[in-house]
ROKOLNU-925653 format. One record per residue (C-alpha): x, y, z; residue in one letter. Coordinates in steps of 0.1 Angstrom, whole numbers, plus 5000, padded with zeros to 4 digits. Example, Ala and Ser with C-alpha at 12.3 -4.5 7.8 and 13.67 -1.06 7.14 Angstrom:
BEGIN
512349555078A;513749895071S;
***
This chain:
BEGIN
610686276601M;606686246595A;604485976610E;600386006605T;598685836631Y;594785776624Q;592585496628E;593285186603G;597085316600S;600085096604G;602085416607A;604085386636G;602985026650A;606784916643D;607785206673F;609285026704D;608485206739L;610984966758S;613885136755Q;612485426779F;610285216803Y;613485196824Q;613585606824I;609785626828F;610185416859F;613185536878E;610885916874E;608085776886A;609585636917G;610785916921E;608086106919N;606185876946L;608885916973D;608386296968Q;604586246967M;604686037003E;607286267016Q;605186617011M;602186437024L;604086307056L;605386707058D;601586847052L;600187057077D;596287007080L;595687287095S;597787547072S;598487367040A;599787647017N;599287616977D;602687556970E;602687226989E;599087116976L;600387206940N;604086976945G;601686686953I;599186776924F;602086776897R;603786446910C;600386236908A;599686456869H;603486346859S;602585966869I;598985956856K;600786146820G;603685876816G;601485566826S;598985686802A;601385686775T;602885316781F;599585206780G;599285106821F;595485206830S;595785096861D;597985296873V;597085586849A;592985516866E;594385526901L;596185816903T;593685976880H;591685996906Q;594386086934M;594586396907E;590986446912S;590986456952L;594286696944L;592486906922D;589886996949R;591987056973L;594387256956R;591487476944R;590387516981H;586687366978E;587787087000L;589487067036Q;592586907038P;591886617063I;593586267079P;591486057063Q;592886207023M;596086147036V;595985817046D;594285707011V;596585896990L;599785737012L;598385397006E;597385476971S;600985606963A;601685206979D;599185076957A;600585246925S;604285156932R;603584766940S;600784836905L;604585006887L;606484716900A;604284436889R;604184596849H;608384626850Q;608284276863A;606384226827G;603484136842G;604283876867Q;602183786895G;599583906909E;597684266904A;596684486933V;592684526937S;592584926939T;588484866936T;588485006975S;590885236973L;588785426944V;585685456961R;587385576994R;588885876970I;585285946953S;584185946985E;586986196999L;586586406967A;582586406971A;582886557005G;581586217025L;583586117055V;583685777046P;583185557082G;586385327087D;586285117058A;588684857051P;592184977039A;593984837011V;597184677021A;599584596991P;602084426991P;605884536998P;607484606962P;609084376946P;613084456941A;614184536910A;613584246884P;616384096864A;616384126824P;615883826802T;619183706793P;620083686753A;619183336745P;621983096750Q;622782776714A;622082536739A;618582386744A;615482566748P;615582736785A;612182736799P;610383066797A;611983346819P;610283456856K;611083716877V;612883696911V;610583846938T;612283896976P;610083666989A;608283366969V;605683156982V;606982846987G;609082537006Q;612882617016A;615382366992R;618682296996T;620482276963L;624382256956E;625082506929I;628482486905Q;629782746890I;632282726862G;634482656841P;635882986853L;638883236842D;638983396876R;637383216905L;636483576919E;633783606891Q;631483386914A;631783636940D;628983816925A;626483526929I;626983556968K;626283906966E;622683856953L;621683666979F;622883907004R;621184226988D;618084056978I;615983987007P;614483687012G;616283526985L;617583257009G;621483187021A;624483077006I;627682957015R;630982786999D;631882426999I;634582236980E;634482236946S;634881876925P;637482156901Q;640082366897A;638582626880N;635082606894T;633082716927R;630582526947S;628082696969F;625382526992A;622082696991V;619082727009E;616382876993T;612682886980T;613082986945S;612882776917T;615682706893N;614582846865D;614483216885D;618183126899L;618783136866L;617483426856D;618783626881L;622583436879F;622683516840A;623683896849F;626983766856H;627783396842V;626483226812A;623982986815K;626182726802Q;628082736836Q;625582706856V;625082346876L;622282306897I;621381976913R;619081896949D;621281806977A;619681456978A;620781396944A;624481146947P;626881376931A;627281106900S;623381156894G;624881446870V;627881416853A;629781706839A;630381536806D;626981486797E;625281606766D;624181926767E;620081896764E;620081606792T;617581696814V;617181466845L;614081596866A;612781346895A;608981316896G;607181416929A;607581166948A;608681226986G;611981206996G;614581257023E;617381517026A;619981227029Y;621681447058G;623081677031F;623882027044F;621281957072S;622982227093E;622482497069A;621082787080P;617382797073G;617382437061A;614382267070P;613582057107R;612681707107A;609781807123D;609082077105A;605482077087P;605081917056H;609181857055A;608481487043A;606381607009Q;609181807002A;609781756965P;613181596956A;614381706925Q;617881646905A;617881916878V;620781956854K;620282296840V;623182256818A;626682086818A;630282246811A;630782236777P;633381916766K;636981976766A;636381906725S;633482216722E;633982576717P;633682746749K;631283016738V;629583026772A;632383316781M;631683486751Q;628083436757A;628183676788Q;627384036784M;629984306797E;628384626814S;629284926790T;627785176811T;628485266846I;625685476867R;627385756885V;625386036909D;624686326889V;626586586918K;629386396911K;629086496876V;628386836883D;631286856903Q;633486696873L;632286986856I;632587246884N;636587156884L;637187156843V;635587506848G;638387606873E;640887446858L;640287666823V;640287956844I;643887896855T;644887786823Q;643488116813A;645188316836M;649088106828L;648388196790A;647688526795Q;650488616822N;652888426797S;651988616763R;655088856773G;657588636777L;660788596751D;659888246732A;663188216729G;664288166763A;661187986775Y;660387756743Q;659887436771Q;657687656789L;655487816761L;655287416746A;653787286781G;651387566782L;650387486744A;650187176750D;648287206785L;645687486767D;644987176740R;644686916767N;642187126788T;640087186758R;639486826750D;639386766785L;636687006787Q;634786856759E;634886516771S;633786606804V;630186856788M;629586556762S;628786296797I;625686506802R;624386536770M;621286376757I;619986396722P;616686586714M;615886266697S;615386056728I;612686356740V;610986326712F;610885966706S;608485946734R;605586136720F;604485936685P;603085686709R;601185926724M;599886096698L;598885806680R;596685696712D;595486106719L;594286096681A;592685766679N;590985836713K;589686166699L;588786046667G;591286326648K;593886266623K;597686406635V;600786406615E;604286476640L;607086626622V;610186636641T;613586896635L;616886936651G;616486546668E;620586526667A;620986926690T;621786836721E;620886876754L;622186886794D;620786586808K;619286816835G;617387066807L;616486756795V;614586616829E;613286976834K;611487026795I;610186636790T;607086736814D;606587076799P;606986966762L;604286636773T;601586936784H;602187106752L;601786806726V;598986716748R;597287046745N;598287106710S;596586806696C;593186816723D;592787196719H;594887316688G;594087026658I;590587026646E;588386706643M;588586606602P;585486716587A;585687066601D;589487116588R;587786996553L;585487246558A;587987526565K;589887466538G;592487246553K;593986916549S;592286636577E;595286516586H;596586836612G;600386866617T;602286926649I;605886996645T;608786946674L;611887126668S;614987196689A;618187446677S;620987646694H;620587976687Q;622988246695G;623888056722G;620587976737S;618387676736I;614787656713V;612287476715I;609487486694E;606187306695V;604187406659R;600787336652D;598487426626D;595387406641G;592887636653R;595187926669G;593788086705L;590788266708S;591588616724R;587688706726E;587488336746K;590988386764I;589488746777L;585888606787S;587788376807K;589688586824A;587088836833Q;585388526849E;587988406871R;588088806881G;591688886860I;592089256857E;591689266816V;590889486785S;590489526751E;593389736747Q;595889446755M;598289356727S;597888996715D;601388906731A;599689006768E;596588836762V;598388496752W;600088526778Q;596488496800L;596788126796I;599788056817F;597588146849A;597587886875P;594187666865G;593687826832F;591287666814S;589187726780T;588587366778A;584687336782D;584887026801E;587686886821V;588986506807T;591686306812D;593586486781V;593086866787S;594886826816G;592187056839R;594687356831G;597487266851V;599787216818G;600787536804M;601287666842D;603887356846V;605087516811V;605687866828K;607387706862R;609687456853N;610987736822I;611387996847A;613087776871A;615987736846L;615988106842N;613988066805G;611288196786S;608288076772V;606988306739E;603388226725I;602788296687D;599688216673S;596888346643A;593388216650E;591887966622G;595587916612Y;597687756643G;599987836673M;603687816682K;605387806716V;608687886716S;610787786752V;613887956748R;616287856777L;619288046783P;622987896794L;623387816832T;626287626839L;628787536804A;632287596788I;631687826756M;633588026730D;633588366733G;634188706719M;635888986744S;635089296733V;635689626754G;633889926762V;635790196780S;636990016807D;634689736809E;634989406787V;632289206778Y;631988826762I;629788786737L;628888416725P;630788306691L;627888146680S;625788456676S;628788706666V;628288736624V;630888966617E;632389326629S;633689626610F;634889966615Q;632090256612V;632390616605N;629490816619A;628390906586D;627090596583D;625190576618V;621190736603S;618890846636T;615690766630V;612090816653A;612290866691Q;616290876685G;616590476670S;619790416653Q;620290176622L;623190136597V;623090016570K;625589696558V;625289566521R;621689706514D;620489626546E;619589786577Y;619689736606M;619289876648P;622589946665V;622689896702I;625290116722A;626789896747L;627990226768E;624390386773K;622890006778I;625389946805F;625890336813Q;629590276815V;631790586825P;633890706797R;637190786818F;639390876784D;637691156761P;639691036728N;638690706729K;634990656715S;633290346704S;633990276659N;633389936660I;630189736653M;629689356661V;626889216644V;624988936664V;622588686651E;619388606675A;615988516673D;616288536632G;617088886632S;620389096634R;621489396652V;624889616652A;626689576687L;628489966693L;631889856709V;635490026719D;637289746708E;637889366700L;640089196726L;639788856712G;638488526713Q;638688256742H;636987966760Q;635188126794V;633587966819V;629388046824V;628788106856K;624988166869N;624388546880L;620988496892E;622088256914S;624888436923N;624088796926Y;620288866911R;618788896877K;620389146853V;618889246819P;620289166791N;623288956808V;622588586805S;625588496829G;629288576839A;632588446839T;636288526852I;638988646829L;642788546828G;643888796851D;640988776880G;638788996872T;634388946865V;632988976828A;629288996825L;628288706791I;625688916771L;622388786762D;622488846726T;618388746722G;617288976750G;619489246728L;617489156698V;614189166711R;614889546731R;615889636694A;612889446682R;610089636704H;
***
């Protein structure tokens, strides 16, 4: 896909970001919670860089997401917080209690502002003027006086989504129920029905229990057998209650009336479109539910002025009408499960795969005639285990399109802001990644795309002067290569300037030399706080972008590579190795050792004679395969495998491919293909070169899973 973003262009105008709102609000809430906890745990006398950087990253992530979705008030406040935190982490200021106070208050204000945006703009926005002023004073090194702190109201509860429009009369504009609506308490009688099962109405009672300030509810006798009736004390409006109940029952099934209205005031068989609304004249409660909890007392202020309402929201359908009410209900098609439970399920399935492999190996010597039923059962177990593991693994898999779809709006806004013309191209959107990986790479990808647009792509006039198209191109691609996941961000902009990076590094006191290779120079931009930007803006990110990329990818035991040519563009490749998965592998033997090769990276295997291998400079070996020479890697030498049987030698080559290159691995024998459970070797032992993980074989022994990408890079250098 390709979308062009330029001034006056309508491209991408129909793109709907609302599908990602909930993800953003959840991530922002987690960042705010994490920031608050880190601020509370901060030791002002000896705050270390890791703590300050962690708080800074939380504010930076919230700012970036808020700007992407157009929540400018949150973006502005968090940008101010970021400015103060940036000076703290650079040790330009000494943290003091007033700073912690204002940051905590700002986090509360951000939470309230985000809750308002999540509610569709309902309610009054929190003023942040005083907070911004206090933050600015602290960032300037001033200790403000006893300025009054902004006390934001408590954040509202999660709002109810607007239900689908019904076939009945037009409903009032939807509103969001907040925990406590300022108003007078009202006593209502609510009838729910007709219902297939009376237990369906229990969810209504749970709403009053779960949402603070909504009111009190109790059962009363219902006039019909297939309905439930409740007495409700609440300050919420009828529209608010309807929107809230729409989660569980259709609007046509809800009848709300004031307890003061006679029972005959609203007939169940009246026309659905009839709406009765009493005037604002005062009325009394007529003794209905006078003892109900929370009912207004006779001596309470304004009790006599409480408006008497008799509102028929929607009557039950007539017997002759089609029962559209039950069809209008939306059933939940998803269930929210803690990720830890999914991880535990994946681990258990992994152990099941290992057990199945043991049974399969131990049954190979059995007589097929004598143990026909047992072997048939083991074959069924093998098939069912494979289906089970594929289903379980797919639970955590998310297509890259979910991640890539976040960037068109962001690029459009950035391009317009910077006066540039940028075209976004995405490749490999169907590539699926583990949910944990998606969460970890989203923030780094955001920084990479912003950097490409801000620093990489030139202004249209500059591009035309260089003979380029005035539209710059940023390409996002994802693919599986040799059992690894590779995500690339490419642009055709100005590329990296070797001289500028070296000059900036010398200014920061980093030891550099002109003899450094380009790859070594490019790695300098991953230094914390390193930036070649001439001035700091809300786009440049203060150099935090590449630092976050390196940190998050390193946490996944991954690698980041940069390839750049000045004047032609830059490519950043993020490679994530397998950490925990179940994959198909090929087992090979070298002496008494067994190694696993990811089957996805194996191209072919063949037997070779010693005469077919040529030795070149520095002892490197090459083998010719169909008019193509490729490097030879002897696993016996790489892993220093002891040779106990002198008659056994390596005369089989397995060709593997990674990073677009091929190498031939020299092994003793091919043992077979089977599923293996990948265990993270680094977390259980330590990082081993050329090894991406380990697995347990059917006989209980441990075998290493080879990092084919690392072996290819070793042969290349």
